[in-house]
VEXTI-619941 format. One record per atom (N, C-alpha, C): residue in three letters; x, y, z. Coordinates in pm, whole numbers, padded with zeros to 5 digits, always signed. Layout:
ALAXYZ...
//
This chain:
MET-00538-01559+00656MET-00395-01554+00581MET-00397-01423+00498ASN-00392-01371+00375ASN-00402-01314+00331ASN-00210-01230+00321ASP-00142-01291+00259ASP-00033-01183+00218ASP-00002-01178+00111LYS+00057-01023+00090LYS+00075-00962-00002LYS+00195-00888-00064LEU+00179-00905-00179LEU+00359-00876-00229LEU+00308-00807-00305ARG+00450-00700-00312ARG+00471-00598-00486ARG+00570-00583-00462TYR+00597-00579-00600TYR+00696-00538-00647TYR+00716-00394-00780ASP+00764-00338-00759ASP+00719-00189-00868ASP+00848-00209-00968LEU+00775-00261-01113LEU+00832-00280-01192LEU+00761-00145-01263ALA+00816-00186-01416ALA+00709-00102-01486ALA+00539-00061-01474LYS+00497-00167-01431LYS+00381-00156-01401LYS+00380-00279-01268PRO+00308-00261-01181PRO+00350-00352-01033PRO+00250-00494-01033LEU+00399-00544-01017LEU+00374-00677-00995LEU+00284-00720-00857LEU+00198-00748-00839LEU+00077-00774-00729LEU+00070-00901-00705ILE+00070-00945-00579ILE+00005-01089-00579ILE-00068-01082-00397ILE-00183-01138-00433ILE-00236-01149-00242ILE-00239-01353-00262LYS-00124-01347-00159LYS-00149-01526-00145LYS-00260-01531-00041GLU-00280-01665-00076GLU-00378-01713+00003GLU-00354-01882+00084LYS-00447-01881+00152LYS-00414-02015+00237LYS-00406-02128+00114ASN-00466-02118+00027ASN-00496-02234-00146ASN-00442-02216-00246GLY-00427-02100-00222GLY-00310-02023-00367GLY-00326-01869-00396PHE-00323-01832-00459PHE-00276-01688-00491PHE-00342-01578-00616LEU-00412-01481-00590LEU-00442-01421-00694LEU-00361-01349-00763ALA-00292-01319-00841ALA-00174-01202-00900ALA-00234-01122-01029CYS-00163-01076-01056CYS-00122-01005-01185CYS-00059-01054-01338ALA-00101-00997-01458ALA-00066-01066-01554ALA+00065-01108-01573TYR+00138-01066-01482TYR+00303-01077-01473TYR+00343-01237-01461ILE+00235-01328-01379ILE+00261-01460-01348ILE+00182-01565-01500ASN+00221-01667-01476ASN+00197-01723-01595ASN+00123-01839-01538PRO+00005-01888-01516PRO-00061-01960-01520PRO-00034-02146-01541ASP+00038-02161-01685ASP+00110-02260-01689ASP+00214-02283-01615THR+00282-02200-01569THR+00377-02263-01489THR+00362-02307-01353CYS+00217-02252-01329CYS+00128-02268-01187CYS+00104-02376-01198ASN+00047-02466-01357ASN-00001-02630-01353ASN+00148-02690-01336LYS+00260-02655-01393LYS+00361-02737-01340LYS+00420-02790-01208THR+00363-02668-01151THR+00436-02661-00967THR+00298-02690-00886GLY+00187-02720-00950GLY+00035-02775-00904GLY-00023-02639-00852GLU+00032-02496-00843GLU-00062-02420-00762GLU-00151-02382-00801ALA-00212-02308-00702ALA-00333-02248-00774ALA-00333-02108-00803CYS-00342-02097-00883CYS-00349-01941-00961CYS-00482-01840-01022ALA-00513-01750-00979ALA-00602-01724-01083ALA-00536-01525-01104ILE-00538-01545-01201ILE-00456-01397-01292ILE-00593-01327-01300VAL-00547-01179-01320VAL-00647-01055-01325VAL-00512-00960-01408SER-00569-00830-01512SER-00475-00800-01531SER-00540-00590-01521GLY-00469-00533-01621GLY-00487-00428-01583GLY-00482-00271-01452ILE-00446-00385-01352ILE-00452-00347-01232ILE-00315-00287-01138ASN-00355-00144-01062ASN-00212-00136-01027ASN-00195-00091-00878ASN-00336-00164-00825ASN-00279-00179-00653ASN-00399-00290-00645TYR-00384-00349-00503TYR-00491-00467-00446TYR-00638-00419-00498ASP-00684-00288-00441ASP-00831-00277-00457ASP-00895-00303-00599ASP-00791-00246-00695ASP-00843-00351-00853ASP-00820-00445-00847MET-00692-00552-00814MET-00733-00680-00826MET-00865-00726-00758LYS-00932-00685-00618LYS-01019-00740-00591LYS-01170-00716-00695ASN-01138-00592-00787ASN-01209-00537-00857ASN-01250-00616-01020ALA-01110-00641-01009ALA-01126-00693-01186ALA-01141-00807-01178LYS-01166-00840-01314LYS-01230-01005-01390LYS-01165-01087-01406VAL-01128-01201-01366VAL-01007-01312-01356VAL-01000-01337-01525ILE-00899-01361-01565ILE-00866-01333-01719ILE-00835-01496-01737ALA-00766-01562-01655ALA-00671-01710-01670ALA-00681-01794-01515VAL-00708-01887-01504VAL-00626-01972-01435VAL-00579-02065-01436SER-00513-02175-01327SER-00474-02293-01331SER-00574-02389-01280GLU-00496-02527-01311GLU-00607-02627-01322GLU-00636-02628-01160SER-00564-02615-01089SER-00597-02638-00946SER-00669-02545-00907ALA-00703-02381-00956ALA-00743-02281-00966ALA-00874-02325-00971LYS-00889-02442-01101LYS-01048-02474-01146LYS-01088-02555-01020ASN-01015-02646-00995ASN-01059-02740-00893ASN-01093-02669-00754LEU-01097-02558-00741LEU-01110-02446-00621LEU-01247-02389-00717GLY-01322-02427-00831GLY-01359-02323-00864GLY-01376-02182-00887ILE-01293-02154-00885ILE-01248-02037-01007ILE-01296-02053-01152LYS-01345-01934-01185LYS-01358-01917-01317LYS-01314-01814-01385ILE-01273-01803-01484ILE-01268-01695-01586ILE-01376-01608-01604GLY-01371-01477-01530GLY-01474-01379-01594GLY-01488-01365-01425ASP-01519-01459-01268ASP-01531-01406-01152ASP-01437-01303-01115SER-01462-01209-01038SER-01397-01078-01017SER-01299-01143-00920GLY-01181-01046-00852GLY-01092-01095-00815GLY-01119-01106-00613GLN-01245-01065-00606GLN-01277-01071-00471GLN-01314-01249-00485GLU-01392-01243-00588GLU-01498-01411-00573GLU-01366-01530-00574ALA-01241-01467-00677ALA-01156-01565-00637ALA-01044-01590-00512ILE-01021-01494-00403ILE-00969-01509-00311ILE-01043-01574-00215GLU-01197-01534-00214GLU-01292-01609-00127GLU-01261-01730-00141LYS-01249-01816-00249LYS-01244-01956-00318LYS-01105-01983-00274LEU-01009-01900-00257LEU-00823-01910-00242LEU-00826-01943-00063ARG-00933-01898-00032ARG-00917-01896+00100ARG-00938-02030+00184
//
C-alpha cells in the first residue's frame, strides 16, 4: 500500500500510511489514535521519508503495540509491522 502524505509547516508533517496503520512525525498524538483505535508509531527530528525510516520510534498507540511495534524500533521496522 504505502501512501505518503506531506504538509509543509515550520517542520514538515509527514505520514507513511500502510495497510494496518501509519508511521508519523511527532505532530501526531498517539493518545488520539488510542481513542480512534488507529495503529500509529511516532518518530521525531525528521525532515523527509528517509529520515523517518532511520529514526527511532518514540511513541506508539495501543493498536501499534498489539502489532509488535515498540519504542526504540526503527521507523523501517515499524513500517514492516504495519504492512
